[in-house]
Phi, psi and omega in degrees: 000127178274151175217144179248126183239122177269121182268359180218140178275112180200139186292329178289321177293326174303313180294319178302319179296318179296320179295318179298315179301313183302309186284330174296320180290330175289322179289327183232075188301340182255014185279353182085180181292155178238117182283152174236124181225160173261118184211089185303332183258021185301142178232003177217178184073187173280119181252125182247127178182186179278161181308314184292339178295335182249009181068026181275161184299128176236017187294335180263008178266095182280318178227100185304329181291331185254326185277119179261108175245129178246132178226127181231128174224092188223149173243201185290344185251350182150196180150192185266129171237103190232161178211168181282346176206169183302322178301319181291335173294318175299317178298324178298321177299311181294323178294318177301315180293322178295318178297340177260017170104353180286148175219146173242107191260333175216164172295152174087172183300323182289353179258005185266135172245102184240107181289155171264104186194150175291153180286151180246163176298146177223129174233109191211137171213132179205136171259126180303137183283345179229141181278340182236111184225096188201194188215148175238142182298143178198177175076207179261115189253139165232153197294320180299322177297318179301313182295321181290324182285326174303314178297317184293315182298324176297322180294335176270008180064032171273135193250002182234133168229128182246138174244110183281140178082150174301315175230107183282049187299319187298325180289315178295320183297326178300319178287307190289341171270355179054047176304140183074008180208029184293338179294331183257335183223110179300147180302145176234078189299145172237161183257158174303327179296318177295317181298322178296320176299318179295323177300317179297323176297318177299318179300321179295322179289324176296315181294324180303328183262359178071018182289154170296129177255112176259137191225153171080238189112240178288162177119340184289344176271003181235300189303319181297345184252016177079015180255122182284134174244016184298331182284002177072234186265016176275149177294146183260145173257004182294136177281126182263118180300152183300322182292335175276321180302326180293348180264351180284158179298140175273114179227133182052037174081005182228149171253108183201169176297132182290110183065017181078005186250113179304319184298334183264003189262127176269177188238169175275084191285351176285346180278122179305326180299321179296311183295318180291320179298316178296313182300317180295318181294319179293319178296321176301315181297316180299321182293325181277331187244066183280003173277354183278132178283314178220126172267122178273126179245099180251160174272195183297160180276352176282167178227156181056038182224034179275160189300136182253016177291161186298326181288316181295329182291349182288335182227161174291153175306323181293333175295312178295324178300315179292327174303318179296317180299318180292322177292321176299315179302316180297320181290320177296320178295319179300325180272003179061041178254134179261023182306140177263143186235138173251125171250160197233139169262099191211134185042245186298328180276007165301328179284116185294152178296155179251341182239322186266149176224151173295127184272337181232081184300338183298336184271343195241159168223146179261133178250120180263120187233086184274066188299332185268004182294157171280143179257014180266359175205156176262159183293138173248112189304321184287355179255004180282130177245184180289147178287161176288166175286149180285131174237110189308120176058019180228002184288152181266139180290124175286144181245326181287155178298323181291319180296324177288318182295335178301325179292319179299314181297329177291319175300319187288353175296328180245337181262117182241011179273192181303141182213125176221172187246152176251113188246171191227023180302322185262013171272224184296336187293329179295336181285346182269001177227081184302333178276344177067000183283320178293316180297320179300316179293322179297318179300313180302313182291324177297317181299315179294319181292318180295323178299328181288348177244026168087018178266140185251034174142181183220140163243123184271129168275109184189171180294146172285348185245070183250053188229039180232110013273352179202182183256028184302314184300318179291323179297317177296317179304309181295318183295318183285326175295323180288320186215102182292347179268004178296149180272120185305309183296325178294320178295316179299313182295321178299313182295308185293324180293326176284330178287318194241004176062218186295340183270011190296327180293321176296321180292318178300317179297317179299311182294325177296317179293323177296314179300316182293321183289318177293322181068101182307318180296321176296313182294334175283355180082023184254008181235031179295137176279344179200101183303331180293337180261002174122159182295333186252011181283113180196083183305326179298321181286338178303323180294325177289319178300328180290347177276349186296320178304323179291321177295317180298324179297323177293318177296320178297320180298317177298315182295318181293323180291342183236027187279352183237046179289149184289337179272121190306312184296330178286323175297317177300316181298318180291324179288326172298322181295326177295313178295324180298322179299317177296318178303314182294320178301312185290319179294320179298322178300316179297311186290328178296323177287319178298323184294335179263009172087011178271073190296318182295316179294320179299318179296320178297316178295324179297315180297321177296316179298311180304313183290316184292314181289338176298342177297338182265003187302313182296320179297323189256359196295340178288340185241332189240125180268090184298315184298310182290324181295315181292328175293316184291325185259009186304124182256000000 
């Protein structure tokens, strides 16, 4: 009879014990019930607790809240499953189960690969190579998917979950109105009040697992001044009072909402009233939301739209931004709050300050967000040169990885605190590699390259539904963040073999050929034969795109021949592959026409594709983000 003994009272360890019990009973259906007890002095059974509870080595744990160390010493009857913090105890449970053959390949029950087998001895210790390993909500969201992905990311030992915005209404609204698919699914509107309730439910699930909860982001240039940004990137009809309008950035001789969108509008940051109002509002939020691990304080989402008044022109936007951070720090200290704050190097604030510095580095972390970078190559440190000088609202967007990294290195001349990156692989970029093989390799190489320039992790801005045709890219992402010495091919083979059973090599070959035929660089718009004729104009590549239906037919044949496998997750994977083959055929048809410059015909084919494939949205929605994909690939 197995028994699980918690040597420490903690709600996350309670959950870890329940998870261990559940999966042990699934692996050994005839083992009988497994008791869970609280026993601080336990010496037998499965013992769950912190490293120090068992006298285990903690010498490499510099910051217990951030450093995830997992230590397992177990035999066939039980043993120690320990971590450097409660979250790491949960990770120890999942690692123990993984070492015993379990895999989590997609979110939800249909993504689980749980063997029926007795447990084996495990001797394992590892400190995660990155302190920030996570995901931020994006795309078209529905609540069941959100709850399943929070659970899934913890199973991959990812330790950060971020919820952008006070009320992430715009992301939920995209799904529930079924944007890009109204012909097949009538809108099901939700209210901001409902979405706020759902956010709180997500927060509870994040807390249950002890994950770092990162919150907010954009909105701080609007909400503190009575301007609603709940509608996201939509233009506002809200009347802006004159006294508030005077605080908006002066651009092209006017103080007004930038493009009519509050979320994209910057402020006249040279005005002390602006800085104090923001600092007070953020401190108010911190005081009310003490469950947040890091509050992200970003400026507007627009770029090249900073205030052009004579006072603001005296300093870079990042100088005024750091003034706000320092004032915020003072206000948080006055209120005796130990809240952690993330400030961001993003668009205009990629340019590091020249006069101001963070006065209390202990409170802050820097987030590097190179949204405009090219995804066709990873940064090479020896090719990084100095960044250009800042020219207010006239600077050119850097595209190479090295040109973007130059800004980070400039920040790091004065900033020596925690620094991680905000990436976009699972945003529109995942849609440009239907086979996902090129993107998976890029993610792996990016993680290694970023570590080489002083970054301690990644939080991905991306869809929760990045599992079409499978979740390989996310699996590689989690594995490499956890262990930079992991072997890329071994991770790929492990994932695909559990997804597709004996046919996995055929599937790997198929997906590789699909990735190569679409050509990630072409789909990113970087291989145009004539920029004047469009990003996708390339008649030579049209001939390669025309070969995709034949490749897809081969993939479909493999999937159909293996569509009734006895292991549920493999059957699901093969059926996803069948739909994926159709998706590739239809998308290739559109792109082949687009490549020869027949734009009107390509748009007509695109609309047919969007509408026809939309019939599968409900069937595929747990894995495929129809709304975000159609937005990203819109022709």
